[in-house]
MIDOSE-1310 file (N, C-alpha, C; in nm, 2 decimals, decimal comma, always signed):
residues 187
mtry	-1,40/-3,64/+2,23/-1,37/-3,68/+2,10/-1,30/-3,60/+2,03; -1,35/-3,44/+2,09/-1,22/-3,34/+2,01/-1,14/-3,33/+2,10; -1,12/-3,35/+2,20/-0,96/-3,35/+2,26/-0,90/-3,52/+2,24; -0,98/-3,57/+2,18/-0,87/-3,69/+2,12/-0,82/-3,72/+1,99
lckl	-0,95/-3,57/+1,88/-0,87/-3,54/+1,73/-0,78/-3,45/+1,79; -0,76/-3,36/+1,89/-0,68/-3,24/+1,91/-0,56/-3,32/+1,89; -0,53/-3,41/+2,07/-0,49/-3,47/+2,03/-0,37/-3,52/+1,97; -0,45/-3,61/+1,86/-0,40/-3,66/+1,76/-0,32/-3,54/+1,67
arvs	-0,38/-3,47/+1,64/-0,35/-3,34/+1,52/-0,22/-3,26/+1,58; -0,23/-3,29/+1,74/-0,07/-3,23/+1,80/-0,12/-3,06/+1,79; -0,24/-3,05/+1,83/-0,33/-2,91/+1,83/-0,41/-2,90/+2,01; -0,34/-2,78/+2,09/-0,40/-2,76/+2,19/-0,57/-2,76/+2,15
lsgy	-0,62/-2,77/+2,26/-0,81/-2,81/+2,27/-0,82/-2,63/+2,25; -0,78/-2,52/+2,38/-0,78/-2,38/+2,33/-0,75/-2,36/+2,22; -0,63/-2,39/+2,14/-0,59/-2,32/+2,00/-0,69/-2,42/+1,89; -0,74/-2,54/+1,87/-0,84/-2,56/+1,84/-0,98/-2,46/+1,87
yrwl	-1,02/-2,42/+1,97/-1,11/-2,35/+1,97/-1,17/-2,17/+1,92; -0,99/-2,14/+1,96/-0,97/-1,99/+1,94/-0,98/-2,02/+1,79; -0,96/-2,12/+1,75/-0,96/-2,11/+1,53/-1,11/-2,11/+1,50; -1,19/-2,25/+1,60/-1,31/-2,20/+1,52/-1,40/-2,06/+1,59
saee	-1,36/-2,01/+1,67/-1,38/-1,90/+1,71/-1,42/-1,79/+1,62; -1,28/-1,84/+1,57/-1,23/-1,73/+1,44/-1,31/-1,72/+1,26; -1,38/-1,83/+1,29/-1,47/-1,85/+1,11/-1,50/-1,73/+1,12; -1,55/-1,69/+1,16/-1,66/-1,59/+1,14/-1,60/-1,46/+1,06
arql	-1,50/-1,43/+1,19/-1,41/-1,31/+1,15/-1,33/-1,32/+0,99; -1,30/-1,47/+0,99/-1,18/-1,54/+0,84/-1,30/-1,52/+0,74; -1,44/-1,54/+0,78/-1,55/-1,51/+0,63/-1,56/-1,37/+0,62; -1,57/-1,32/+0,75/-1,59/-1,11/+0,69/-1,48/-1,07/+0,60
reea	-1,36/-1,09/+0,63/-1,23/-1,10/+0,57/-1,23/-1,09/+0,41; -1,26/-1,28/+0,39/-1,29/-1,34/+0,28/-1,40/-1,24/+0,17; -1,53/-1,24/+0,23/-1,62/-1,17/+0,20/-1,59/-0,99/+0,12; -1,47/-0,92/+0,23/-1,40/-0,80/+0,19/-1,35/-0,85/+0,10
derd	-1,27/-0,96/+0,07/-1,17/-0,96/-0,05/-1,21/-0,95/-0,13; -1,35/-1,04/-0,18/-1,39/-1,05/-0,25/-1,45/-0,92/-0,32; -1,58/-0,84/-0,24/-1,57/-0,68/-0,31/-1,49/-0,59/-0,37; -1,34/-0,68/-0,29/-1,24/-0,51/-0,32/-1,23/-0,55/-0,46
afli	-1,20/-0,72/-0,49/-1,15/-0,79/-0,59/-1,26/-0,72/-0,73; -1,38/-0,74/-0,66/-1,48/-0,68/-0,75/-1,49/-0,51/-0,78; -1,44/-0,48/-0,69/-1,44/-0,27/-0,72/-1,32/-0,26/-0,80; -1,20/-0,33/-0,86/-1,10/-0,31/-0,89/-1,12/-0,38/-1,03
kkhf	-1,14/-0,52/-1,04/-1,23/-0,52/-1,19/-1,32/-0,46/-1,24; -1,45/-0,37/-1,18/-1,52/-0,32/-1,23/-1,48/-0,18/-1,30; -1,33/-0,12/-1,21/-1,29/-0,01/-1,27/-1,18/-0,03/-1,35; -1,12/-0,12/-1,39/-1,03/-0,16/-1,48/-1,11/-0,19/-1,61
nald	-1,27/-0,25/-1,58/-1,36/-0,27/-1,66/-1,37/-0,15/-1,73; -1,42/-0,06/-1,68/-1,49/+0,09/-1,68/-1,38/+0,16/-1,80; -1,27/+0,15/-1,76/-1,16/+0,21/-1,83/-1,08/+0,15/-1,91; -1,17/+0,05/-2,00/-1,19/-0,09/-2,10/-0,98/-0,14/-2,07
gkag	-0,99/-0,15/-1,97/-0,84/-0,21/-1,95/-0,70/-0,12/-1,90; -0,74/+0,04/-1,97/-0,61/+0,08/-1,88/-0,59/+0,12/-1,76; -0,75/+0,12/-1,70/-0,69/+0,10/-1,56/-0,54/+0,05/-1,53; -0,47/+0,09/-1,37/-0,35/+0,01/-1,30/-0,27/+0,10/-1,26
atrq	-0,24/+0,09/-1,19/-0,09/+0,18/-1,10/-0,03/+0,26/-1,23; +0,00/+0,38/-1,22/+0,06/+0,51/-1,27/+0,22/+0,46/-1,19; +0,24/+0,42/-1,12/+0,35/+0,40/-1,05/+0,41/+0,54/-0,99; +0,36/+0,62/-0,95/+0,37/+0,76/-0,93/+0,35/+0,77/-0,78
vvah	+0,52/+0,79/-0,78/+0,51/+0,85/-0,62/+0,42/+0,97/-0,54; +0,34/+1,00/-0,48/+0,27/+1,11/-0,48/+0,26/+1,18/-0,32; +0,29/+1,10/-0,25/+0,34/+1,16/-0,11/+0,46/+1,08/-0,01; +0,56/+1,16/-0,01/+0,64/+1,08/+0,11/+0,69/+1,18/+0,17
ylss	+0,75/+1,06/+0,27/+0,84/+1,17/+0,40/+0,97/+1,06/+0,48; +1,03/+1,15/+0,46/+1,17/+1,07/+0,54/+1,13/+1,08/+0,63; +1,19/+0,99/+0,74/+1,16/+1,03/+0,92/+1,28/+1,00/+0,94; +1,35/+1,03/+1,07/+1,45/+0,94/+1,15/+1,38/+0,87/+1,27
slal	+1,26/+0,87/+1,28/+1,24/+0,75/+1,38/+1,06/+0,70/+1,30; +1,08/+0,59/+1,29/+0,93/+0,51/+1,31/+0,82/+0,50/+1,39; +0,78/+0,67/+1,49/+0,68/+0,68/+1,57/+0,55/+0,73/+1,40; +0,46/+0,69/+1,48/+0,31/+0,75/+1,39/+0,34/+0,87/+1,31
plve	+0,40/+0,99/+1,40/+0,40/+1,10/+1,30/+0,40/+1,07/+1,12; +0,53/+1,00/+1,13/+0,59/+0,89/+1,01/+0,49/+0,90/+0,90; +0,36/+0,84/+0,89/+0,25/+0,77/+0,81/+0,13/+0,89/+0,86; +0,10/+0,92/+0,93/+0,06/+1,05/+0,95/+0,11/+1,20/+0,88
rtme	+0,19/+1,20/+0,84/+0,27/+1,34/+0,78/+0,27/+1,27/+0,62; +0,28/+1,21/+0,61/+0,27/+1,12/+0,48/+0,12/+1,13/+0,44; +0,06/+1,08/+0,52/-0,12/+1,08/+0,47/-0,21/+1,26/+0,47; -0,10/+1,34/+0,56/-0,15/+1,48/+0,53/-0,08/+1,52/+0,36
qlld	+0,05/+1,45/+0,35/+0,07/+1,55/+0,24/+0,02/+1,45/+0,10; -0,03/+1,31/+0,08/-0,13/+1,32/+0,02/-0,26/+1,38/+0,01; -0,33/+1,40/+0,13/-0,44/+1,44/+0,06/-0,41/+1,60/+0,06; -0,33/+1,66/+0,05/-0,29/+1,79/+0,02/-0,26/+1,82/-0,12
rldg	-0,15/+1,68/-0,16/-0,17/+1,67/-0,34/-0,27/+1,63/-0,38; -0,34/+1,54/-0,34/-0,48/+1,51/-0,41/-0,56/+1,62/-0,42; -0,63/+1,72/-0,30/-0,68/+1,80/-0,30/-0,79/+1,80/-0,29; -0,88/+1,73/-0,27/-1,03/+1,66/-0,24/-1,06/+1,55/-0,39
nihp	-0,97/+1,57/-0,45/-0,99/+1,46/-0,60/-0,96/+1,28/-0,52; -1,04/+1,28/-0,42/-1,07/+1,10/-0,43/-1,17/+1,05/-0,44; -1,16/+0,95/-0,59/-1,27/+0,87/-0,56/-1,31/+0,82/-0,52; -1,45/+0,78/-0,51/-1,55/+0,75/-0,37/-1,51/+0,56/-0,35
eail	-1,44/+0,52/-0,45/-1,41/+0,37/-0,43/-1,22/+0,33/-0,42; -1,21/+0,43/-0,38/-1,04/+0,49/-0,35/-1,00/+0,36/-0,27; -0,93/+0,30/-0,31/-0,85/+0,19/-0,22/-0,71/+0,22/-0,13; -0,64/+0,23/+0,00/-0,57/+0,29/+0,02/-0,52/+0,15/+0,08
hsdq	-0,37/+0,08/+0,00/-0,29/-0,04/+0,04/-0,19/-0,06/+0,10; -0,16/-0,11/+0,20/-0,03/-0,10/+0,27/+0,00/-0,25/+0,32; +0,11/-0,31/+0,42/+0,08/-0,39/+0,49/+0,06/-0,39/+0,59; +0,09/-0,46/+0,68/+0,03/-0,46/+0,82/+0,08/-0,38/+0,93
gmhy	+0,20/-0,35/+0,89/+0,27/-0,25/+1,03/+0,23/-0,16/+1,08; +0,27/-0,20/+1,22/+0,18/-0,11/+1,33/+0,12/+0,01/+1,30; +0,21/+0,08/+1,21/+0,17/+0,24/+1,19/+0,03/+0,21/+1,09; -0,01/+0,11/+1,01/-0,12/+0,13/+0,97/-0,24/+0,03/+0,99
thpk	-0,21/-0,03/+1,07/-0,33/-0,07/+1,17/-0,33/+0,00/+1,31; -0,30/+0,16/+1,34/-0,32/+0,14/+1,44/-0,42/+0,27/+1,45; -0,57/+0,28/+1,56/-0,66/+0,32/+1,53/-0,65/+0,50/+1,47; -0,53/+0,48/+1,53/-0,51/+0,67/+1,45/-0,50/+0,65/+1,30
frll	-0,43/+0,60/+1,26/-0,42/+0,59/+1,13/-0,55/+0,55/+0,98; -0,57/+0,47/+1,14/-0,70/+0,43/+1,07/-0,82/+0,52/+1,07; -0,82/+0,57/+1,18/-0,93/+0,70/+1,15/-0,88/+0,82/+1,03; -0,77/+0,82/+1,00/-0,72/+0,96/+0,90/-0,80/+0,87/+0,82
vsra	-0,75/+0,70/+0,78/-0,77/+0,71/+0,65/-0,91/+0,72/+0,62; -1,02/+0,65/+0,73/-1,20/+0,68/+0,74/-1,25/+0,81/+0,68; -1,13/+0,88/+0,77/-1,21/+1,08/+0,74/-1,20/+1,06/+0,66; -1,05/+1,04/+0,55/-1,08/+1,06/+0,38/-1,15/+1,01/+0,24
dfkq	-1,20/+0,93/+0,37/-1,30/+0,81/+0,23/-1,22/+0,74/+0,16; -1,14/+0,67/+0,22/-1,05/+0,60/+0,14/-1,10/+0,44/+0,20; -1,14/+0,35/+0,11/-1,12/+0,15/+0,19/-0,93/+0,16/+0,19; -0,98/+0,12/+0,34/-0,84/+0,07/+0,33/-0,84/-0,11/+0,31
smsr	-0,76/-0,12/+0,29/-0,69/-0,20/+0,24/-0,55/-0,31/+0,28; -0,53/-0,42/+0,33/-0,37/-0,42/+0,38/-0,35/-0,56/+0,31; -0,22/-0,60/+0,33/-0,12/-0,73/+0,30/-0,18/-0,83/+0,40; -0,18/-0,94/+0,29/-0,22/-1,05/+0,39/-0,09/-1,11/+0,48
kgnc	-0,09/-1,16/+0,58/+0,05/-1,16/+0,65/+0,11/-1,31/+0,59; +0,24/-1,26/+0,54/+0,37/-1,41/+0,49/+0,36/-1,39/+0,35; +0,25/-1,30/+0,28/+0,25/-1,29/+0,14/+0,27/-1,16/+0,07; +0,42/-1,12/+0,02/+0,47/-1,06/-0,03/+0,38/-0,99/-0,16
wdna	+0,33/-1,11/-0,24/+0,28/-1,06/-0,37/+0,22/-0,98/-0,32; +0,11/-0,89/-0,25/+0,02/-0,81/-0,21/+0,08/-0,66/-0,21; +0,20/-0,68/-0,16/+0,26/-0,56/-0,20/+0,40/-0,56/-0,31; +0,38/-0,67/-0,40/+0,50/-0,64/-0,47/+0,57/-0,52/-0,58
smet	+0,44/-0,43/-0,59/+0,50/-0,33/-0,67/+0,54/-0,19/-0,57; +0,55/-0,22/-0,43/+0,64/-0,12/-0,39/+0,72/-0,17/-0,34; +0,77/-0,28/-0,34/+0,89/-0,42/-0,31/+1,00/-0,39/-0,43; +0,91/-0,36/-0,54/+1,01/-0,35/-0,63/+1,03/-0,20/-0,65
ffgh	+0,97/-0,11/-0,63/+0,98/+0,10/-0,62/+1,08/+0,06/-0,55; +1,10/+0,01/-0,38/+1,19/+0,04/-0,28/+1,32/-0,04/-0,38; +1,36/-0,14/-0,42/+1,46/-0,26/-0,47/+1,52/-0,13/-0,52; +1,47/-0,06/-0,64/+1,49/+0,00/-0,77/+1,54/+0,13/-0,64
mkde	+1,49/+0,23/-0,59/+1,57/+0,29/-0,53/+1,65/+0,28/-0,44; +1,72/+0,13/-0,36/+1,83/+0,13/-0,27/+1,91/+0,13/-0,42; +1,85/+0,03/-0,52/+1,97/+0,06/-0,61/+2,05/+0,21/-0,71; +1,91/+0,25/-0,72/+1,92/+0,39/-0,80/+2,03/+0,53/-0,73
leyk	+2,01/+0,56/-0,60/+1,98/+0,61/-0,54/+2,12/+0,65/-0,42; +2,22/+0,76/-0,43/+2,33/+0,69/-0,39/+2,30/+0,76/-0,23; +2,25/+0,75/-0,14/+2,26/+0,73/+0,02/+2,34/+0,70/+0,13; +2,40/+0,66/+0,08/+2,56/+0,58/+0,17/+2,63/+0,68/+0,27
tcin	+2,68/+0,76/+0,13/+2,77/+0,90/+0,15/+2,63/+1,00/+0,22; +2,54/+0,97/+0,28/+2,47/+1,15/+0,31/+2,50/+1,08/+0,49; +2,55/+1,22/+0,58/+2,62/+1,26/+0,71/+2,51/+1,31/+0,77; +2,41/+1,35/+0,74/+2,27/+1,40/+0,79/+2,19/+1,35/+0,77
iqel	+2,07/+1,39/+0,79/+1,85/+1,39/+0,78/+1,85/+1,46/+0,64; +1,91/+1,58/+0,67/+1,87/+1,70/+0,60/+1,94/+1,62/+0,43; +2,06/+1,60/+0,38/+2,09/+1,57/+0,33/+2,03/+1,43/+0,25; +2,01/+1,31/+0,34/+1,94/+1,22/+0,30/+1,81/+1,28/+0,23
rerv	+1,72/+1,37/+0,32/+1,61/+1,39/+0,23/+1,63/+1,49/+0,07; +1,72/+1,54/+0,12/+1,66/+1,63/-0,03/+1,73/+1,56/-0,12; +1,84/+1,41/-0,14/+1,85/+1,29/-0,23/+1,75/+1,17/-0,24; +1,63/+1,23/-0,16/+1,51/+1,13/-0,13/+1,43/+1,22/-0,22
nnym	+1,43/+1,34/-0,23/+1,32/+1,39/-0,27/+1,40/+1,44/-0,44; +1,49/+1,43/-0,47/+1,53/+1,46/-0,56/+1,53/+1,27/-0,66; +1,53/+1,18/-0,60/+1,54/+1,07/-0,63/+1,34/+1,03/-0,69; +1,26/+1,14/-0,62/+1,13/+1,09/-0,63/+1,11/+1,18/-0,74
eyyn	+1,15/+1,31/-0,80/+1,12/+1,36/-0,90/+1,19/+1,31/-1,02; +1,27/+1,30/-1,00/+1,35/+1,17/-1,15/+1,32/+1,06/-1,17; +1,24/+0,95/-1,04/+1,13/+0,84/-1,07/+1,01/+0,93/-1,08; +0,96/+0,98/-1,12/+0,83/+1,06/-1,16/+0,82/+1,08/-1,29
sgry	+0,94/+1,19/-1,29/+0,93/+1,25/-1,40/+1,03/+1,21/-1,51; +1,13/+1,16/-1,46/+1,25/+1,15/-1,57/+1,31/+0,99/-1,55; +1,22/+0,94/-1,48/+1,25/+0,80/-1,51/+1,19/+0,73/-1,61; +1,18/+0,69/-1,76/+1,16/+0,61/-1,84/+1,11/+0,44/-1,75
qwtl	+1,00/+0,42/-1,80/+1,01/+0,29/-1,79/+0,87/+0,21/-1,89; +0,95/+0,04/-1,88/+0,88/-0,04/-2,02/+0,70/-0,07/-2,00; +0,70/-0,10/-1,85/+0,60/-0,15/-1,81/+0,51/-0,05/-1,86; +0,52/+0,12/-1,85/+0,43/+0,26/-1,87/+0,47/+0,25/-2,00
kqmt	+0,46/+0,15/-2,11/+0,46/+0,18/-2,30/+0,61/+0,31/-2,26; +0,71/+0,26/-2,24/+0,83/+0,34/-2,20/+0,80/+0,47/-2,17; +0,73/+0,51/-2,08/+0,66/+0,70/-2,01/+0,76/+0,71/-1,87; +0,74/+0,82/-1,86/+0,78/+0,80/-1,69/+0,64/+0,84/-1,62
pdef	+0,60/+0,76/-1,47/+0,47/+0,82/-1,44/+0,37/+0,87/-1,48; +0,47/+1,05/-1,48/+0,40/+1,18/-1,47/+0,30/+1,13/-1,63; +0,40/+1,10/-1,75/+0,37/+1,10/-1,85/+0,26/+1,06/-1,87; +0,27/+0,89/-1,79/+0,14/+0,76/-1,85/+0,05/+0,80/-1,74
rshl	+0,03/+0,86/-1,63/-0,06/+0,95/-1,56/-0,13/+1,05/-1,69; -0,08/+1,12/-1,70/-0,17/+1,21/-1,82/-0,18/+1,12/-1,95; -0,13/+1,05/-1,96/-0,14/+1,00/-2,12/-0,31/+0,94/-2,04; -0,35/+0,86/-1,99/-0,43/+0,75/-1,88/-0,54/+0,82/-1,90
lta	-0,53/+0,97/-1,84/-0,62/+1,07/-1,81/-0,68/+1,12/-2,01; -0,61/+1,16/-2,08/-0,67/+1,19/-2,15/-0,73/+1,07/-2,29; -0,65/+0,96/-2,23/-0,70/+0,84/-2,32/-0,88/+0,81/-2,32
């Protein structure tokens, strides 16, 4: 009967059994997603609806290579800037790129006491805020005339400073990300 139904559905028998055996992993991912959503809602409610992204860029690193040290150095910078002030339920969200799924990076995240969250495959909405940021940066940053990596790094660093403390945003009550963060902390 299974063979007949697979043939009718144009699915290989091995593919069907692979899908069937992955059910437990799918259920575990679904439960983890529900727990994450609960934590986010709990945090949001605890702050009377004032929680949310400040849109601050806390750490960044520009590399001429896509090798793993790119995210390792960014993570080190993040931890230095946070100086141990990591909420026990802090979530580090990323896409499912090779860097973020690499065991070495996952170990860094775990040791820093972050809960790792990743976008679902094929779902750009999970990472929409970062995609929006990069869209703005590409529009506003003059990078095409840079002649070397050092010049590009300098321009990116200057843009990050401008973005965090000089670029007012309507969705942040017409404040910069730095001002909005301060506003949330004092509210």
